[in-house]
C-alpha positions, 0 to 999 in steps of 0.5 A, spaced: 393 729 687 392 726 681 384 726 679 381 722 674 375 725 670 370 721 666 370 719 659 365 723 654 363 722 647 362 727 642 354 726 642 354 729 649 359 734 648 357 742 645 363 745 642 363 753 642 367 758 638 369 765 638 374 770 636 378 774 641 382 780 641 388 775 643 387 772 636 391 775 629 387 781 628 389 780 620 384 773 620 377 774 619 372 771 624 371 765 619 378 764 619 379 764 626 373 759 627 375 754 622 382 754 625 379 753 632 375 747 629 380 744 626 384 743 633 377 741 637 376 736 631 383 733 632 382 732 640 375 729 639 377 724 634 383 722 639 379 722 646 371 723 644 370 717 639 369 721 633 367 728 631 362 733 634 355 733 631 354 739 627 348 741 631 352 741 637 356 746 634 355 754 637 359 759 633 359 766 635 360 771 629 359 777 633 363 778 640 360 782 645 363 783 652 358 780 656 354 773 656 348 777 654 351 780 648 352 773 645 346 770 642 350 763 641 352 763 648 345 764 651 343 758 646 349 754 649 347 755 656 340 753 655 342 747 651 346 745 657 340 744 662 339 738 658 341 731 661 344 729 655 349 734 655 355 733 659 361 737 657 363 743 653 369 744 649 373 750 647 380 752 645 381 755 652 377 757 658 377 765 656 372 764 650 366 762 654 367 769 658 371 775 659 366 779 662 366 782 669 365 778 676 358 778 675 358 774 668 364 769 671 359 768 677 353 766 673 357 762 668 360 758 674 354 757 677 350 754 671 356 750 669 357 747 676 349 746 678 348 742 671 354 738 672 357 740 666 364 739 665 369 744 661 374 741 656 380 744 653 386 741 649 390 742 655 385 741 661 378 738 663 375 742 669 370 739 673 366 745 677 364 741 682 371 740 685 373 746 689 380 746 686 378 746 678 373 751 680 378 756 683 383 755 677 377 756 672 375 762 676 382 765 675 382 764 668 376 768 667 379 773 671 385 773 667 381 774 661 377 780 664 384 784 666 387 783 659 380 786 656 380 792 661 387 793 659 386 792 652 380 797 652 384 802 655 390 802 650 385 801 644 381 807 646 387 812 647 389 809 640 383 811 637 383 818 639 390 819 636 387 816 630 381 821 630 386 827 631 390 825 625 383 826 621 382 818 620 375 815 620 375 810 625 367 808 624 366 801 621 360 803 617 361 810 612 356 815 613 350 815 608 354 819 602 361 816 603 364 809 602 370 807 607 377 807 604 384 805 606 390 810 605 397 808 606 401 813 610 408 811 610 408 805 614 401 806 617 395 804 613 389 809 615 382 809 614 378 815 611 372 817 607 371 818 599 364 821 596 359 816 593 356 820 588 349 817 588 348 818 595 352 824 596 347 827 591 341 825 595 345 829 601 346 835 597 338 835 595 336 834 603 340 840 605 337 844 599 330 842 601 331 843 608 335 850 608 332 853 601 326 850 600 323 851 607 321 843 607 320 839 613 323 833 615 317 829 614 315 832 608 323 830 606 322 823 608 315 822 603 319 825 597 325 821 598 320 815 598 317 817 592 323 817 589 325 810 591 331 812 595 334 807 599 335 809 607 342 808 610 340 801 612 337 799 605 330 800 607 324 803 603 321 807 609 325 814 611 324 817 618 325 824 621 330 822 625 334 819 619 334 826 616 336 830 623 342 825 623 344 827 616 343 835 618 347 835 624 353 830 621 360 834 621 363 828 616 359 832 610 363 838 611 370 834 611 370 833 619 371 827 623 368 827 631 369 823 637 365 821 643 359 823 639 355 817 641 359 814 647 356 808 650 354 809 658 351 804 663 346 806 668 342 802 673 334 801 672 330 797 676 336 794 679 339 792 672 345 795 668 342 798 662 347 800 656 345 807 652 348 811 646 345 818 647 347 823 642 352 828 645 350 835 646 354 841 643 361 842 646 360 835 649 364 831 643 370 833 639 371 835 632 377 835 628 379 836 621 378 830 617 382 827 611 376 827 606 373 832 602 366 835 604 360 834 600 356 840 602 359 847 604 360 849 611 355 855 610 349 851 608 351 846 614 351 852 619 344 854 616 341 848 617 343 848 624 340 855 625 334 853 622 333 847 626 334 851 632 329 856 630 324 850 629 325 846 635 321 846 641 322 843 647 317 839 651 315 842 657 311 836 660 314 829 659 310 825 664 307 819 661 300 820 659 299 813 655 298 807 660 299 802 654 306 805 652 311 800 650 305 795 650 300 796 644 303 794 637 301 794 630 300 787 628 301 789 621 308 792 621 310 791 628 310 799 630 308 802 637 301 805 637 302 812 639 297 816 643 295 822 640 291 828 644 287 834 640 288 840 644 288 847 642 290 853 646 289 849 652 282 846 650 281 839 648 277 839 642 277 831 641 278 825 645 285 822 645 286 817 639 290 811 638 294 810 632 300 806 629 306 810 628 307 808 622 300 809 619 302 813 613 305 806 610 301 800 613 295 804 613 292 801 619 286 805 622 285 809 628 281 808 635 278 811 641 283 811 647 277 810 652 274 805 647 280 801 647 282 801 654 275 799 656 276 793 651 282 791 655 279 791 662 273 787 659 278 782 656 282 782 663 276 780 667 275 774 662 282 772 663 280 772 671 274 769 670 278 763 666 283 763 672 277 762 677 274 756 674 281 753 673 282 754 681 275 751 682 275 745 678 283 744 679 284 745 671 291 747 673 294 740 673 298 740 667 305 741 671 302 736 676 300 731 671 307 732 668 310 730 675 306 724 675 309 722 669 316 723 671 314 719 678 312 713 674 318 713 669 322 713 675 318 708 679 319 703 672 326 705 672 327 703 680 323 697 678 328 695 673 334 696 677 331 691 682 330 686 677 337 687 674 340 686 681 336 680 682 338 677 675 345 678 677 344 675 684 341 669 680 347 668 675 352 668 681 348 664 685 353 660 690 349 653 688 351 651 681 344 648 680 340 654 682 345 659 678 341 662 672 344 659 665 349 664 662 345 664 655 338 665 659 341 671 663 344 674 657 337 674 653 334 677 659 339 682 661 339 684 654 332 686 654 332 689 661 338 694 659 334 696 652 328 697 656 332 701 661 335 705 656 328 707 653 326 709 660 332 713 661 331 717 654 323 718 656 325 720 663 330 726 660 325 728 655 320 729 660 324 733 665 326 737 659 319 739 657 317 740 664 311 745 664 312 751 668 308 751 674 303 757 674 300 759 681 293 761 678 291 764 685 297 769 685 295 771 678 288 772 680 290 777 685 295 781 680 290 781 674 284 784 679 289 789 682 291 791 675 283 792 673 282 796 679 288 801 677 286 801 670 279 803 672 281 809 677 281 815 674 285 818 679 291 814 678 297 816 674 298 813 667 305 811 669 303 807 675 297 804 670 303 802 665 307 799 670 302 794 672 300 792 665 307 791 664 307 786 670 302 782 667 302 783 659 308 781 654 304 785 649 297 787 646 297 786 638 292 791 635 289 790 628 284 795 624 283 795 617 284 802 614 279 807 614 275 808 607 272 814 604 265 812 601 264 814 594 258 813 590 262 807 586 264 803 593 258 805 598 254 798 596 261 794 598 260 797 605 252 797 606 250 804 605 245 806 600 246 813 599 252 818 601 250 825 604 253 831 602 258 832 607 264 827 607 263 820 610 268 814 612 267 807 613 271 803 619 271 796 620 272 793 627 279 793 630 282 786 634 286 786 640 290 780 641 293 780 649 299 776 650 300 774 657 307 774 661 
């Protein structure tokens, strides 16, 4: 049966573009998106009354497998919540998703319940219609089946390529540049030494193996030499050096399954991890490139690391603020430092920025910070209690009243419009409203209706979240009681804090060593014989969820 679809305008349509594995592999992302944009522009000129506005175009530069891996898709799905958006236009349905059934169901649900149509040059889909919904779902499933098949074939081809000694990574390891070579009719990728970086690699191995220098000290030396990291930054970290010391590409080899992606279930959600493979869990093949260090030096580094490495015997969480407390200056996590010698604690734990060597942020007593956080949470609870008692939690209610008022005005205007039409079409010519008066009155009414409709859409789009302050009081009070209970583990305290707090920003100026020259700047008259330091108070900014 023929189904008639509504007409759309370019202003109420969003355009989405993404390069797919179906596209020509020799075309860049930009070339593919430009080609698709031309196709959509032709359709828009013919059927949508003009080009899609630039602010309505969403172009995915990267391409992840799932919706959550595509930032532009997430922005688009947020945009369709607006009542002013009625459709999405794409070159084909599978551009929107080639993920699993969960992704497909999520996409269909969002499009269906926002009443958003999907336009392709060949067909328009109305997800409220069961036949269109079924056709749309079959297209998404077909895309997912092809994706899984392509991944299996591609993985097999990549392994064969690595066996032949080719380098299949997209970014060359530090010390190399990625190059292409012609092997008969085939074009393969391999590595070539990059002199400036290769000398740094040789120096690192020399320091570590023959200079008896640790990785932290190596980081500080490289920073003093103004050597950029593999990512082009100025700050070197120990994991970067360890990664360099165990990289078999430096001895002319290539590896497979070194950092494969695995999926785990945590808190009822799928998490992606890329752990380093253990020895004998990954494959090593002879590469087509030349190494930049000797195999003897590489094995020596491995041997030294085995002697220096000490595995942690106790990995239980000891810091209730883990993952919550961050440095305001540099954004790094604040670490929990204990001071124990032969099982005896000789100083109370302290909190210190993990990047303190660079940002120079001052440290603070852990117990003092925890007490300060508890006091801040108590103040927040008191504020919530005042809001409940004085009924100040009315922002959502006031907003709802505004929406209700606009809806009433709109209803009144519709009633008036009906009366105007009835007056214009009155059966008695003497009682009938003259056409020129009707045109003037109806024109004003339609303009007012348009303004109220726009105001109503804006009001609904900006509707604040309804906050249940009574529930928050219960959760915060429970968290405070748990934090103040020394018998409860740090992991439980951490879980309760993460349930109510997004993050806590910590800020403290660096500790200053007092001297005769600067003592007056910090309010000190004289300097004792032993060393003395001055610390400014720290600040905490708690960001609630």
